[in-house]
N, C-alpha and C positions, 0 to 999 in steps of 0.2 A: 413437496419433495425438494423445493429450492432451499427451504430452511434446513432440512437434513443434510443436503449437499454442502451448505455453508458450515455446518458443524463438522462434516467430514474433512473439509478443507482446513478448518481451524485446528483440528486434532493432528492432521497429517503434517502441516507446517510446523506446529509447535513441537511435535516429536523430533523432527529433524533438527530444529534449532537447539533443542535440549541435548541431543546426541553430539552436536558440534562443540559443545562446551564441556566444562567439568561437571560431574554430578552434583557438585556443591554450588554451582552457579545459579543465580536467578535468571529467569527468562521472562521478558515482557515484550509484547508486540501488538499490533493492531490488525486483526483480520479484516476489519472494515476498511482500513486505509489500503492495505495491500490488495484486497479483492477489488476495491474501487479502481485502483490504477490498472491492475491486470485485466479487468473486465473491459475497460476502455480500449486497451491495447487489442484485446480479442475482438472487439467491435470493428477494428480496422484491419483485422488479419484474415487470411484465407488459407485453404489447403491444410497441410499438416501443422503449420504455425498456429492456426486457429484451433485445430482439433486438440493439440496438446494443452493449450491454455484452458479451453472449455472443459476438457476432461478433468483437469486439476480443480477448477473452480466449481464445476457442477456434476462431476462424476460420470458424465456421458457426453461424448463429443458431438452428439446430435442435439443436445439441449440448446435452448435459446438463451444467449447471453443477456438479451434484453430483459428476461425475467429476473436475473440477478441484479441488473442495474436498477430495475424498479424496486426490488426488495431493499437494496441499499438506500435508495431514495427515501423510502418510508422511514428509515432510521435517522434521517436528517431532520425529521419533524418531531419535536417533543410535545407532550401534553401540556396544556396550560395548568399552572399551579393553582392550588386553593388559595383563598384570600390571605391566610397567615403564613404561606410558604414562600421561601426565597425563589426568585425567578431563575429557572434553569437556563444555562447557556450552552448552545451548540453552534459551532461554525464550521463549515466545510467548504473547501475550495478544490475544484478539479480544473487544472489549468494546463493547456498545451502551449509551451514556449517554443517558438520556431524561429530559426535563422532565416534571413531573407533569401538564402540560396535554395531552400527547400520549398517545393510547391505542395502545400497542404490542400487536399481535396475539399471542395466546398461542402459536400454532403457530410463529411466527417466533422468539419468545423461547425456547420450549422447544427448538427445533432448535439455537439458538445455545448454550444451556446444556448441551446434550448433547455438544458438542465439548469435548475435554479442555482447550482453551485459551479456551473461550467463557464469557461472563457478561453479565448485564444489570444495570446499576446506575443509580441516580437521580443527576441533576445539575440544580442550580437555574439553568437558563439564563435564566429570566425574572426571578426574584426577586434573584439574585446572580450576574450573568454573570461577574464577575471571580473569584468563588469557584468557579464551575463550571470556568473556564479553569485555575485553580490546581489543582483536583482532578484534572482530566485530565492536566495536565502532570506532576503529582507521581506519578501512576500509571505514565505512560510512562517517567519518569525512573527509577522503581524497577525496572521490567522491563528497561530498557536499561542498568542499572548506571551511571546518570547520564551516559552518553555523549550522550543527547538530553535535556537538562534542561528545554527549553522548546519543545515541538512547536508549541503554539498561541501565536502572537504576540498582544500586546495589541490589542484592537479586533476580533478575528476573530469574536467572538460578537456577532451582530446582534440587533435587537429581535425578529426572527421566527425565530431559531434555536431549535429544539426538541429536536434529537437529534444525536448524533455517533457514527458507527461507527468505532472506532479499532483498528487492528492495530499491535502493537509486537513487535519481534524483537530478541533478543540472542543472539550466537553467539561463542563463544571456544573455539578448538581449537589444539592444538599440532601442529607438523609431525611426521610419522613419521621424517623425516630432517632434523634441525635444522641450520641454517646456523651455522658457526663464528663467534662474535662477534668473535674476534680477527682474522678475515679481512676484516671489513667495512672498506672504505676509500672515500674520496672519489674518484669517477671522473667523467669528462665524460659528459653526456647531451645529445643533440642535440634540444633543444626547438624548437618552431616559431619562437620568438623569438630563437633563437641558443643557443650551447652554454652549459650550466650545469654546475656541479659538485654531485653528489648523493651521499649515503652509499649505497654499493652493497654488497650482501651477496654471498657466494660459497658455492656448494654443488657438490661433486663426488660424484655419487651415481647409482645406478640409479633412474631415474624414467621416466615416460612421455614419449615424444618422437615427433614426425612432422614431415616436411617435405613440403608438398603445395600445389600451385597458388599459389605465391608467398608461402606462410606457413610459419613454424616454430611448432610447438605443443609446449609443455612442460607436463606435468601433475604437480603437486606434491601427493602424498597427505598428508592430515592425519588426525588421530585421529578416530574416530567415523564413518568413512565419508564424510568431507568431502574435497574436493580443490580446489586452486586451479589454474586453467588460464591459462597465459600464451600469448597469440597474437601473435606478432611478424611483421610483414610484411617482405618482402625490401626493399621500397622505402618510399614514403610511406604513412602510415596512411590507409586508405580503409574505407568501409563494407563489411561482409560480410553476405550474405543468410543467412537462417536455415537453408536447405538446405545451403549450403556450410559453415556453422558446425557443423551436425550431422555432416557428413562429416569435418571436421577433428577433431572430438571423438572420432569413432570410429576414427581412424587411429593414434592414439598408442600406441606399443608400448614396453615396458620396455627401456631400454638406458642405458649409462653417459653421463651428461651433466655437463659443467662449466658451471654456470649462474651468471651474474652478474646480479643482480636488485636494482633500487633498493628501499630501504625506503620504505614508503608510509604516508601519512596523508591520506585523501581525505574530503571532506565536501560535501554538497549539501543545500540547502534550497530547495524549489520549491512553487509553487502549480500543480497539474497540470491545472487546468481547460482552459487553452489547448491543452495537449498532447493531452488527451483529445478536445477538439473537433476538432482536426486529424485525429484518427484515427477520426472518425465517431461518437463518443459525444456526443450533443448533447441529445436529448430529456430526459434525466434532470435537466438543469439548468434546464429551462423549466417554465412553468405547465402544460404538457401531460404532465409526468412522471406515470408510474403506478407508485407504490410501495405499491400496495394490499395486498400481502402482508406489508408491514412494519407498517402502521398503518391503523386505521380512518379516521384523519384524512388528508386529502390532503397529501402531502409532495413536495418536490423537493430535489435536491442543491444546496447553496449554494456549496461549495468543496471541493476535494480537496487537502489539504496533506500534503506528504511531506518527510521528512528522513532522510538516511542518512550514516553514518560508517563508514569502513573503515580499519583499521590492519594493516599487515603488517610484521613484523620477523623477527629471527633465530629466535625461539622458536615463532612461529605467527601466527595471524591472529585479530583481534577486530573484530567488526562489530556495529552496531546500526542499526535502521531503524524508522520509525513512519509510518503513514499514517492521516490523519483525514478521514473523509467527513462533512462538516458538512451537516446537513439543516435545511431551513426549512419552515415551515408555509405552505400555499397559501391556505387559507381559514379556518384557526383564528384566533380572535380573540386576537391576541398583543399588542395595544396596550392602553393604559389603557381600561377599559370606559366606554362612554357610559352615564351614569345616566339612567334613565327611571322616573319615579314616577307611576303612574296614580292621581292624586288628584283628578280632576275628570271631568265627564261625557265619555263617549267612545263611539265606534262599534266594533262587533265583527262580523266576518264569520267564518263557518265554511264552508270551500269545498273542493271537489275540486281539488287542485293542477293536475293535468295538463289537465283539461277546462275548468277555470275555473268550473264550475257551483257556485253558492252554495247550501250546505245550510241555513244559518241567517244571518240578518242581524239585528243588534241595535243599538239606541241605548240606552246605559246612562247614566241620569241619577243613579240612587241604588242602588248594589249592596247596601245594607244589608237 
């Protein structure tokens, strides 16, 4: 059920991202990266904050987010290649960057550190916001082999930003059946805006194929247990629901296919807050957010920033993605402190907060 829920999540977010742009726009994003970041936020959430996140990620607010975290963890481990195959590369980092002002709960930090890709690191969001931005961007750039050199744009760190939960992904794998570079040629492609000429690769090989319900499906195996799946409609491109997608994925059978596929380089940069709001994740962005398992200090999510890059050529595929969940303090004093020096006579009350009963009352003229 977790796999189907992940497909549901993938289709739901992609549909909203596609609606947000022009019908002619490309859309590329990483369900792995976004789900990884949001699942870790859900791990630290409670009440309606958690329910909304888990409902989006798993389709049922009563589901266990740890099941999704384990599923995503499996995807971090690729199969060993055969002797004559290029070594596949995957690198994942899940990092909680925290300012010294915010008190991260040890249980949350320990659970993150227990993940093979998890860590907790300091970042000077208050004292040096530009330095914190550069620190996070440099770490993402390192993980993604510089495919994502600047995840956080200037000005994204606000005066009340105290933490950022960042997932970064890099994947590079070669095809098990490589396209012949000499066969690549410019061919017409019927884009929404009219016919364009694009470099198109050619493969004549036994690969997965199915034709069902107005779609052709071609699965291209890559090294490490990765595969690329091409879903080609018989007519105009339309949305496909997740149940139909799972059916299509399960129907592909190995047979000889002569495939012509455009070379691709796709990129997306997006602030996902409006997308998540449309899909029912709202409380976590408000002053009613409950991230009490992340920190003793009340926090809310400030923004969810995502970037993805995907390249496909004759040799294989290379992709990178990163998601940053920026967190703000709700009641932590994050502005310049107001200075109060008690250097003259004053009144003092000691009271029971809930009832208002005063235990002691004093007028202090000389404390010496």
